[in-house]
Backbone as JSON, one array per atom type, in Angstrom:
{
  "sequence": "MGLGFLPFYGFDIYQIILLLAAMIVGGWAQTKVKRTFEYYSRVPSSRRFSASEAAGMILRQNGIGDVSLAKSGGGSLSDAYDPRKKTIQLSGDVYYSNSIAALAIAAHEAGHAIQHSRRYFFLSLRHFLVPVTKFSSYLSFPLILLGIFMSYPLLTQIGVYAFLVTVIFQLVTLPVEFDASKKALHALLETGAISQEETGGVKRMLNAAALTYVAATIVAFLTLVRLLLLTRRRN",
  "N": [[3.18, 22.53, -40.71], [0.01, 22.83, -39.27], [-2.32, 24.55, -37.43], [-4.1, 22.93, -36.46], [-3.16, 20.72, -35.52], [-2.19, 21.25, -32.83], [-4.02, 20.57, -30.42], [-3.78, 18.01, -30.59], [-1.07, 17.36, -30.04], [-0.8, 18.82, -27.39], [-2.19, 17.35, -25.91], [-0.85, 15.12, -25.73], [1.93, 15.72, -24.82], [0.96, 16.58, -22.11], [0.02, 13.9, -21.48], [2.6, 12.47, -21.48], [4.05, 13.78, -19.57], [2.29, 13.48, -17.01], [2.85, 10.55, -17.26], [5.66, 10.34, -16.65], [5.7, 11.74, -14.41], [4.36, 9.75, -12.76], [5.97, 7.52, -12.7], [8.3, 8.46, -11.54], [7.2, 9.35, -9.02], [6.35, 6.9, -8.05], [8.9, 5.26, -8.24], [10.58, 6.68, -6.46], [9.26, 6.19, -4.06], [9.48, 3.61, -3.68], [12.43, 3.29, -3.67], [13.06, 4.74, -1.39], [11.54, 3.44, 0.75], [13.1, 0.99, 0.65], [15.93, 1.72, 1.16], [15.54, 2.65, 3.81], [14.6, 0.6, 5.18], [16.93, -1.08, 4.96], [19.13, 0.3, 6.14], [17.79, 0.34, 8.98], [17.73, -2.35, 9.43], [20.16, -3.07, 10.08], [20.31, -2.06, 12.66], [19.98, -3.06, 15.87], [17.31, -3.86, 18.28], [17.27, -2.77, 21.55], [15.84, -4.22, 23.48], [15.99, -6.79, 22.54], [13.86, -8.71, 21.64], [12.6, -10.61, 19.25], [11.24, -10.01, 16.13], [9.0, -11.64, 15.43], [8.15, -12.72, 18.04], [7.85, -10.09, 19.23], [5.4, -9.31, 17.85], [3.57, -11.52, 18.4], [3.59, -10.74, 21.3], [2.24, -8.29, 21.1], [-0.2, -9.29, 20.01], [-1.43, -10.73, 22.09], [-1.45, -8.76, 24.0], [-3.59, -7.31, 23.45], [-5.67, -8.95, 23.48], [-6.08, -10.93, 21.44], [-6.34, -14.09, 20.28], [-6.74, -15.63, 18.43], [-5.18, -15.36, 16.0], [-2.68, -16.39, 14.13], [0.8, -16.71, 13.83], [3.19, -16.81, 11.15], [6.0, -17.84, 9.07], [6.78, -16.72, 5.98], [7.34, -17.75, 2.52], [8.04, -15.46, 0.91], [9.7, -12.7, -0.61], [11.98, -10.04, 0.47], [10.39, -7.38, 2.28], [7.78, -8.55, 1.9], [6.08, -9.05, 3.68], [2.65, -9.44, 5.55], [-0.77, -9.37, 6.42], [-3.18, -11.54, 6.79], [-6.4, -11.62, 6.48], [-8.33, -13.65, 6.05], [-7.35, -16.02, 6.62], [-6.62, -15.43, 9.38], [-3.78, -14.79, 9.75], [-0.48, -13.8, 10.56], [1.98, -13.17, 8.16], [5.21, -13.18, 7.96], [8.16, -12.21, 6.49], [11.22, -14.02, 5.8], [13.52, -12.63, 6.66], [12.59, -10.82, 8.46], [11.19, -12.28, 10.33], [12.69, -13.75, 12.46], [14.44, -11.66, 13.16], [15.74, -8.89, 15.34], [15.88, -6.53, 14.76], [15.16, -2.87, 14.45], [13.94, -2.34, 12.09], [12.59, -4.6, 11.43], [11.12, -5.07, 13.81], [9.24, -3.04, 13.48], [7.82, -3.51, 11.06], [6.66, -5.89, 11.65], [5.17, -5.19, 14.12], [3.24, -3.36, 12.66], [1.83, -5.16, 10.96], [0.49, -6.6, 12.88], [-0.92, -4.57, 13.85], [-2.92, -4.51, 11.87], [-4.21, -6.65, 12.39], [-5.27, -5.94, 14.61], [-7.15, -4.15, 13.73], [-8.86, -5.55, 12.47], [-10.06, -7.49, 14.34], [-11.36, -5.41, 16.07], [-13.06, -4.6, 14.12], [-12.6, -2.57, 12.48], [-13.62, 0.14, 10.3], [-12.94, 1.22, 7.74], [-10.88, -0.66, 7.06], [-12.63, -2.94, 7.0], [-14.22, -1.98, 4.77], [-12.47, -1.99, 2.62], [-11.51, -4.65, 2.38], [-14.21, -5.33, 1.55], [-13.8, -3.98, -0.98], [-11.87, -5.49, -2.52], [-12.41, -7.9, -4.02], [-14.01, -6.51, -5.9], [-12.38, -4.26, -6.93], [-10.22, -5.94, -8.29], [-11.89, -7.14, -10.15], [-12.97, -4.84, -11.78], [-10.46, -3.74, -12.37], [-9.1, -5.64, -14.17], [-11.0, -5.19, -16.41], [-11.18, -2.25, -17.13], [-8.88, -1.33, -18.78], [-8.96, -3.2, -21.28], [-11.68, -2.47, -22.2], [-11.38, 0.3, -22.65], [-9.61, 0.49, -24.63], [-11.01, -1.21, -26.58], [-13.3, 0.46, -26.89], [-11.94, 3.03, -28.15], [-10.73, 1.84, -30.28], [-12.96, 0.92, -31.82], [-14.47, 3.16, -31.86], [-16.25, 3.74, -30.02], [-17.65, 5.53, -27.69], [-19.21, 5.02, -25.49], [-18.24, 2.61, -24.22], [-15.32, 3.26, -23.8], [-16.16, 5.15, -21.59], [-17.34, 3.63, -19.67], [-14.93, 2.25, -19.16], [-13.43, 3.81, -17.8], [-14.71, 4.39, -15.76], [-14.74, 1.86, -14.47], [-11.86, 1.77, -13.83], [-11.82, 3.84, -11.96], [-12.72, 2.77, -9.72], [-10.32, 1.4, -8.7], [-8.98, 3.62, -7.95], [-10.61, 4.78, -5.96], [-10.2, 2.43, -4.1], [-7.39, 2.57, -3.46], [-7.54, 4.99, -1.99], [-9.06, 4.45, -0.05], [-7.54, 2.66, 1.41], [-5.21, 4.17, 2.35], [-6.11, 5.42, 5.23], [-6.18, 2.9, 6.15], [-3.77, 1.91, 6.53], [-2.47, 4.1, 7.5], [-3.55, 3.98, 10.47], [-2.93, 1.42, 11.1], [-0.2, 1.63, 11.19], [0.17, 3.57, 13.23], [-1.15, 2.29, 15.43], [1.06, 0.42, 15.86], [3.08, 1.44, 16.72], [2.29, 2.43, 19.17], [1.57, 0.22, 20.31], [4.17, -1.52, 20.52], [5.54, 0.22, 22.32], [4.02, -0.01, 24.44], [3.84, -2.77, 25.19], [6.41, -3.05, 25.81], [8.17, -3.86, 23.86], [10.26, -2.14, 22.59], [12.49, 0.63, 23.42], [11.78, 3.97, 24.75], [13.48, 5.52, 23.53], [13.84, 4.48, 20.84], [11.66, 5.0, 19.4], [11.87, 7.01, 17.62], [13.39, 5.82, 15.47], [11.71, 3.66, 14.59], [9.5, 5.19, 13.88], [10.37, 6.4, 11.37], [11.1, 4.0, 9.87], [8.16, 3.13, 9.53], [6.92, 5.33, 8.42], [8.33, 5.69, 6.19], [7.44, 3.34, 4.87], [4.68, 3.87, 4.59], [4.69, 5.91, 2.78], [4.65, 4.29, 0.32], [2.13, 3.66, -0.1], [0.97, 5.89, -0.32], [2.2, 6.95, -2.48], [1.3, 5.05, -4.21], [-1.29, 5.83, -4.55], [-1.47, 8.33, -5.5], [-0.17, 7.74, -7.93], [-2.28, 6.23, -9.0], [-4.2, 8.0, -9.37], [-3.13, 9.86, -11.04], [-2.91, 8.21, -13.27], [-5.47, 7.98, -13.93], [-5.96, 10.57, -14.69], [-4.75, 10.52, -16.8], [-6.07, 8.72, -18.6], [-8.77, 10.06, -18.61], [-7.82, 12.27, -20.12], [-7.14, 11.25, -22.53], [-9.48, 9.75, -23.43], [-11.06, 12.16, -23.87], [-9.78, 13.31, -25.91], [-10.05, 11.55, -27.9], [-12.88, 11.5, -28.07]],
  "CA": [[2.4, 22.06, -39.39], [-1.4, 23.82, -39.1], [-2.89, 24.71, -36.0], [-5.2, 21.7, -36.08], [-2.25, 19.59, -34.97], [-1.92, 21.81, -31.5], [-4.71, 20.12, -29.37], [-3.42, 16.86, -30.26], [0.39, 17.84, -29.73], [-0.9, 19.28, -26.02], [-2.69, 16.3, -25.1], [0.45, 14.02, -25.78], [2.77, 16.35, -23.94], [0.3, 16.24, -20.95], [0.01, 12.52, -21.05], [3.97, 12.12, -21.22], [4.37, 14.42, -18.12], [1.88, 12.55, -16.13], [3.44, 9.23, -17.06], [6.96, 10.4, -16.07], [5.55, 12.09, -12.77], [3.78, 8.49, -11.95], [6.97, 6.84, -12.69], [9.05, 9.09, -10.58], [6.83, 8.96, -7.51], [6.42, 5.44, -7.66], [10.25, 4.67, -8.09], [11.13, 7.31, -5.06], [8.81, 5.67, -2.65], [10.23, 2.39, -3.26], [13.77, 3.54, -3.05], [13.11, 5.32, 0.12], [11.2, 2.18, 1.81], [14.12, -0.1, 0.8], [16.88, 2.32, 1.94], [15.14, 2.71, 5.19], [14.73, -0.83, 5.82], [18.18, -1.72, 4.75], [19.43, 0.89, 7.29], [17.42, -0.13, 10.27], [17.76, -3.71, 9.42], [21.2, -3.17, 10.83], [19.83, -1.46, 13.89], [19.26, -4.01, 16.48], [16.67, -3.09, 19.35], [17.89, -2.77, 22.69], [15.36, -5.22, 24.0], [16.23, -7.9, 21.88], [12.78, -9.41, 21.03], [12.62, -10.97, 17.73], [10.08, -9.51, 15.49], [7.82, -12.8, 15.76], [7.98, -12.27, 19.45], [7.08, -8.64, 19.37], [4.03, -9.56, 17.27], [2.93, -12.14, 19.51], [3.13, -9.84, 22.39], [1.31, -7.26, 20.78], [-1.76, -9.92, 20.04], [-1.94, -11.01, 23.61], [-1.9, -7.61, 24.79], [-5.03, -6.82, 22.95], [-6.83, -10.12, 23.75], [-6.56, -11.7, 20.24], [-5.8, -15.33, 20.51], [-6.97, -16.56, 17.08], [-4.49, -15.11, 14.97], [-1.28, -17.1, 14.07], [2.28, -16.06, 13.22], [3.76, -17.8, 10.37], [7.13, -17.5, 8.29], [6.17, -16.79, 4.7], [8.44, -17.9, 1.75], [8.24, -14.55, 0.1], [10.99, -12.26, -0.46], [11.95, -8.7, 1.29], [9.14, -6.49, 2.22], [6.6, -9.43, 1.56], [5.03, -9.14, 5.11], [1.07, -9.07, 5.36], [-1.63, -9.99, 7.41], [-4.13, -12.56, 5.83], [-7.83, -11.48, 7.43], [-9.25, -14.7, 5.76], [-6.54, -17.25, 7.27], [-6.26, -14.79, 10.2], [-2.59, -15.25, 9.88], [0.35, -12.89, 10.07], [2.79, -13.93, 7.47], [6.58, -12.46, 8.15], [9.14, -13.01, 5.65], [12.47, -14.79, 6.56], [14.35, -11.6, 7.06], [11.85, -10.12, 9.47], [10.59, -13.31, 11.36], [13.75, -13.88, 13.32], [15.24, -10.54, 13.4], [15.44, -8.14, 16.43], [16.18, -5.02, 14.18], [14.29, -1.69, 14.57], [13.11, -2.46, 11.03], [11.88, -6.07, 11.47], [9.74, -4.78, 14.82], [8.18, -1.85, 12.97], [7.17, -4.26, 10.06], [5.83, -6.98, 12.19], [3.92, -4.59, 14.77], [2.46, -2.67, 11.6], [0.7, -6.25, 10.48], [-0.27, -6.92, 14.22], [-1.92, -3.25, 13.78], [-3.92, -4.9, 11.2], [-4.97, -7.84, 13.31], [-6.0, -5.21, 15.73], [-8.14, -3.58, 13.38], [-9.83, -6.62, 12.27], [-10.42, -7.66, 15.82], [-12.13, -4.34, 16.21], [-14.12, -4.09, 13.07], [-12.18, -0.97, 12.02], [-14.52, 0.41, 9.24], [-11.76, 1.46, 6.56], [-10.54, -2.04, 7.14], [-13.87, -3.59, 6.4], [-14.41, -1.58, 3.47], [-11.46, -2.4, 1.87], [-12.0, -6.15, 2.45], [-15.26, -5.34, 0.71], [-13.51, -3.59, -2.25], [-11.07, -5.97, -3.02], [-12.89, -8.28, -5.53], [-14.78, -5.69, -7.06], [-11.29, -3.88, -7.6], [-9.82, -6.93, -8.94], [-12.66, -7.44, -11.53], [-12.95, -3.76, -12.61], [-9.05, -3.51, -12.98], [-9.39, -6.45, -15.39], [-11.89, -5.0, -17.71], [-10.89, -1.27, -17.54], [-8.16, -1.0, -19.8], [-9.62, -3.64, -22.37], [-12.89, -1.69, -22.42], [-11.01, 1.69, -22.96], [-9.0, 0.25, -26.03], [-12.06, -1.5, -27.48], [-14.11, 1.78, -27.14], [-11.25, 3.84, -29.02], [-10.83, 1.19, -31.68], [-14.54, 0.66, -32.4], [-15.25, 4.34, -31.93], [-17.71, 3.83, -29.59], [-17.33, 6.31, -26.64], [-19.93, 4.6, -24.03], [-17.22, 1.79, -23.7], [-14.32, 3.92, -22.99], [-16.49, 5.63, -20.43], [-17.45, 2.37, -18.61], [-13.75, 1.48, -18.75], [-12.72, 4.93, -17.35], [-15.29, 4.23, -14.4], [-14.15, 0.91, -13.71], [-10.77, 2.37, -13.28], [-11.98, 4.97, -10.89], [-12.67, 1.71, -8.48], [-9.06, 1.3, -8.41], [-8.4, 4.84, -7.09], [-11.11, 4.49, -4.57], [-9.45, 1.48, -3.29], [-6.11, 3.37, -2.95], [-7.95, 6.14, -1.35], [-9.5, 3.99, 1.27], [-6.22, 1.89, 1.82], [-4.8, 5.07, 3.27], [-6.54, 5.45, 6.54], [-6.1, 1.5, 6.92], [-2.36, 1.72, 6.65], [-2.0, 5.11, 8.85], [-4.07, 3.62, 11.61], [-2.16, 0.26, 11.44], [1.2, 2.15, 11.89], [-0.08, 4.28, 15.01], [-1.23, 1.3, 16.57], [2.11, -0.42, 15.75], [4.19, 2.42, 17.51], [1.7, 2.58, 20.65], [1.66, -1.31, 20.78], [5.55, -1.69, 20.65], [5.95, 0.78, 23.59], [2.67, -0.65, 25.54], [4.33, -4.26, 25.31], [7.85, -2.87, 26.19], [9.24, -4.39, 23.04], [11.19, -1.22, 22.27], [12.73, 1.78, 24.33], [11.19, 5.36, 24.15], [14.75, 6.3, 22.54], [13.95, 3.98, 19.6], [10.53, 5.27, 18.42], [12.21, 7.75, 16.41], [13.85, 4.89, 14.15], [10.34, 2.84, 14.03], [8.68, 6.1, 13.22], [11.01, 6.53, 10.19], [10.58, 2.68, 9.3], [6.73, 3.25, 9.27], [6.66, 6.48, 7.54], [8.84, 5.15, 4.72], [6.55, 2.36, 4.32], [3.7, 4.3, 4.25], [5.02, 6.59, 1.44], [4.41, 3.53, -0.8], [1.02, 3.57, -0.31], [0.58, 7.37, -0.84], [2.68, 6.82, -3.94], [0.42, 4.12, -5.33], [-2.59, 6.72, -4.69], [-1.1, 9.34, -6.57], [-0.02, 7.16, -9.52], [-3.8, 5.86, -9.69], [-4.86, 9.46, -9.68], [-2.41, 10.23, -12.14], [-3.46, 7.49, -14.35], [-6.86, 8.36, -14.05], [-6.17, 11.88, -15.6], [-4.07, 10.23, -18.37], [-7.33, 8.17, -19.31], [-9.67, 10.88, -18.96], [-7.28, 13.11, -21.27], [-6.95, 10.27, -23.79], [-10.98, 9.79, -24.08], [-11.65, 13.31, -24.59], [-9.08, 13.51, -27.02], [-10.55, 10.69, -29.05], [-14.22, 11.93, -28.59]],
  "C": [[1.36, 23.27, -39.07], [-1.56, 23.6, -37.6], [-3.86, 23.7, -35.64], [-4.34, 20.65, -35.32], [-2.16, 19.92, -33.26], [-2.62, 21.08, -30.43], [-4.1, 18.78, -29.24], [-1.86, 16.65, -29.51], [0.28, 18.24, -27.98], [-1.26, 18.04, -25.43], [-1.59, 15.11, -24.86], [1.44, 14.36, -25.0], [2.16, 16.13, -22.67], [0.38, 14.75, -20.67], [1.43, 12.04, -20.71], [4.22, 12.67, -19.84], [3.8, 13.64, -17.04], [2.28, 11.16, -16.09], [4.68, 9.45, -16.4], [6.67, 10.68, -14.55], [5.0, 10.71, -11.95], [5.08, 7.67, -11.96], [8.03, 7.11, -11.86], [8.64, 9.02, -9.34], [6.57, 7.78, -7.34], [8.01, 4.92, -7.3], [10.96, 5.34, -6.71], [10.6, 6.71, -4.15], [9.41, 4.45, -2.52], [11.64, 2.31, -3.03], [13.79, 4.02, -1.38], [12.63, 4.13, 1.11], [12.56, 1.26, 1.75], [15.41, 0.73, 1.33], [16.84, 2.35, 3.48], [15.08, 1.56, 5.93], [15.99, -1.31, 6.02], [19.0, -0.81, 6.01], [19.19, 0.36, 8.76], [17.45, -1.43, 10.6], [18.96, -4.02, 10.12], [21.46, -2.65, 12.32], [19.33, -2.25, 15.07], [18.3, -3.19, 17.95], [17.26, -3.38, 20.52], [17.27, -3.87, 23.59], [15.6, -6.84, 23.72], [15.38, -9.17, 21.5], [12.61, -9.56, 19.68], [11.16, -10.32, 17.12], [8.62, -10.31, 15.7], [7.38, -12.65, 16.92], [7.14, -11.06, 19.65], [5.45, -8.77, 18.8], [3.08, -10.15, 18.21], [2.6, -11.53, 20.76], [1.94, -8.93, 22.37], [-0.56, -7.96, 20.72], [-2.11, -10.3, 21.57], [-2.23, -9.94, 24.26], [-3.2, -6.93, 24.71], [-5.74, -8.04, 22.96], [-6.81, -10.63, 22.47], [-5.65, -12.76, 20.18], [-6.19, -16.35, 19.34], [-6.51, -16.09, 15.82], [-2.99, -15.73, 15.04], [-0.2, -16.24, 13.39], [2.8, -17.31, 12.09], [5.0, -17.09, 9.22], [6.84, -17.67, 6.95], [7.67, -17.05, 3.86], [8.85, -16.81, 0.77], [9.53, -13.78, 0.45], [10.89, -10.99, 0.6], [10.52, -8.01, 1.09], [7.91, -7.4, 1.58], [5.6, -9.52, 2.7], [3.54, -8.83, 4.78], [0.49, -9.81, 6.35], [-2.77, -10.43, 6.4], [-5.44, -12.54, 6.66], [-8.69, -12.88, 7.04], [-8.68, -16.01, 6.69], [-6.46, -16.8, 8.83], [-4.76, -15.12, 10.73], [-1.48, -13.89, 9.78], [1.43, -13.38, 9.28], [4.23, -12.78, 7.27], [7.54, -13.26, 7.34], [10.55, -13.28, 6.67], [13.22, -13.75, 7.26], [13.92, -10.73, 8.11], [11.41, -11.24, 10.68], [11.5, -13.53, 12.75], [14.7, -12.84, 13.77], [14.8, -9.64, 14.77], [15.53, -6.63, 15.98], [14.97, -4.27, 14.35], [13.29, -1.99, 13.32], [12.05, -3.52, 10.89], [10.68, -5.68, 12.45], [8.78, -3.79, 14.22], [7.44, -2.61, 11.94], [6.01, -5.18, 10.81], [4.76, -6.26, 13.14], [3.18, -4.0, 13.67], [1.21, -4.01, 11.25], [0.01, -6.55, 11.7], [-1.19, -5.75, 14.17], [-3.17, -3.85, 13.13], [-4.87, -5.87, 11.78], [-6.05, -7.12, 14.18], [-7.36, -4.56, 15.19], [-9.13, -4.43, 12.91], [-10.39, -7.14, 13.23], [-11.71, -6.75, 16.12], [-13.13, -3.67, 15.2], [-13.86, -2.82, 12.46], [-13.15, -0.83, 10.68], [-13.9, 0.48, 7.91], [-11.27, 0.08, 6.39], [-11.81, -2.97, 6.21], [-14.23, -3.24, 4.96], [-13.48, -1.81, 2.24], [-11.41, -3.85, 1.51], [-12.88, -6.1, 1.38], [-14.77, -5.03, -1.09], [-12.57, -4.25, -3.12], [-11.48, -7.2, -4.26], [-13.54, -7.55, -6.41], [-13.51, -4.56, -7.58], [-10.7, -4.69, -8.52], [-10.77, -7.21, -10.37], [-12.67, -6.12, -12.39], [-11.46, -3.39, -13.3], [-8.56, -4.49, -14.47], [-9.99, -5.86, -16.75], [-11.62, -3.47, -17.97], [-10.26, -0.66, -18.76], [-8.42, -1.83, -21.3], [-10.9, -3.09, -22.89], [-12.5, -0.14, -23.04], [-10.4, 1.79, -24.38], [-9.97, -0.24, -26.99], [-12.93, -0.37, -28.02], [-13.29, 2.72, -28.11], [-11.16, 3.11, -30.33], [-11.85, 1.11, -32.71], [-15.16, 1.98, -32.47], [-16.46, 4.27, -31.37], [-17.34, 4.2, -28.03], [-17.85, 5.73, -25.14], [-18.98, 3.52, -23.6], [-16.04, 2.2, -23.02], [-14.86, 4.65, -21.76], [-16.72, 4.59, -19.45], [-15.97, 1.97, -18.17], [-12.89, 2.22, -17.62], [-13.53, 4.63, -15.76], [-14.9, 3.11, -13.71], [-12.75, 1.11, -13.2], [-10.83, 3.16, -12.13], [-12.23, 4.07, -9.73], [-11.32, 1.53, -7.88], [-8.69, 2.76, -7.41], [-9.09, 4.98, -5.78], [-10.69, 3.69, -3.66], [-8.24, 2.0, -2.97], [-6.52, 4.44, -1.92], [-8.55, 5.31, 0.24], [-8.48, 3.01, 1.92], [-5.44, 2.98, 2.85], [-4.92, 5.34, 4.59], [-6.06, 4.17, 7.14], [-4.36, 1.4, 7.41], [-1.78, 2.8, 8.01], [-2.45, 4.67, 10.17], [-3.22, 2.43, 12.04], [-0.73, 0.68, 12.14], [1.18, 3.04, 13.1], [-0.23, 3.27, 15.88], [0.06, 0.54, 16.66], [2.94, 0.34, 16.92], [3.63, 2.27, 18.91], [1.99, 1.23, 21.28], [3.2, -1.47, 21.11], [5.92, -1.12, 22.08], [5.21, 0.34, 24.71], [3.55, -2.17, 25.83], [6.01, -4.02, 26.09], [8.8, -3.53, 25.07], [10.74, -3.37, 22.52], [11.2, -0.35, 23.52], [12.1, 2.98, 23.73], [12.34, 5.73, 23.29], [14.51, 5.66, 21.14], [12.58, 4.19, 19.1], [11.1, 6.34, 17.35], [12.58, 6.8, 14.84], [12.81, 3.77, 13.65], [9.42, 3.98, 13.57], [9.04, 5.97, 11.72], [10.64, 5.28, 9.37], [9.06, 3.05, 8.67], [6.08, 4.25, 8.33], [7.2, 6.19, 6.37], [7.93, 4.26, 4.08], [5.07, 2.8, 4.12], [3.45, 5.4, 2.95], [4.71, 5.45, 0.06], [2.95, 3.74, -0.98], [0.39, 4.81, -0.81], [0.8, 7.42, -2.25], [1.76, 6.03, -5.02], [-1.16, 5.08, -5.48], [-2.28, 7.72, -5.84], [-0.77, 8.77, -7.75], [-1.35, 6.72, -9.91], [-4.22, 7.15, -9.97], [-4.52, 9.96, -11.09], [-2.83, 9.4, -13.4], [-4.73, 7.78, -14.7], [-7.01, 9.64, -15.18], [-5.87, 11.36, -16.69], [-5.28, 9.9, -19.28], [-8.42, 9.06, -19.61], [-9.16, 11.85, -20.35], [-7.43, 12.32, -22.66], [-8.71, 10.28, -24.31], [-11.48, 11.03, -24.35], [-11.06, 13.58, -25.72], [-9.62, 12.93, -27.99], [-12.1, 11.11, -29.14], [-14.0, 13.2, -29.31]]
}
């Protein structure tokens, strides 16, 4: 085995480490939010408001009358706010539940509706980046692979730049999610949907959910580093 093999061997090891790191971070975040949700789904709130009722109270408290609530057909943790339809979609295990977990999730989505009504800058920026990110994510890996197999470095560079949009999108998502969680906790207390003693459980649920976005950002960054190592090696 000659010394000439060492640079390639080094890059292979780095990429394996980065891949494993991304898998561990992503898996840990998903496990954390799932376990936290399962635990606080069994803890009822003292005020007995359902998640859909709490979300409606938050919307009314903030003068938002053009956002509707709907029960989605999605599975667990599929809750979302749709800015195009101005609809908060809550999964079946959240919509009717009065658990701490359900109230935290519903309030978080209501927090996005508040952001939308107030034209929160980072939310507007994320909405702008959605179609751009979808387009660039479809192109990035095919361009990188074509550039490698055709020995055309310009294509690989364009592919890496296209994936960079995904990283930027994930970075923009972080303040959006953190701000929505902050608004959620404040709104639940302000409307009286939870007691002061229940804020600890709501915070833990919101923090666990936020970890998934932090993990997604880390995974996207690690993937970008892997692509940069790959293209540098090929060049």
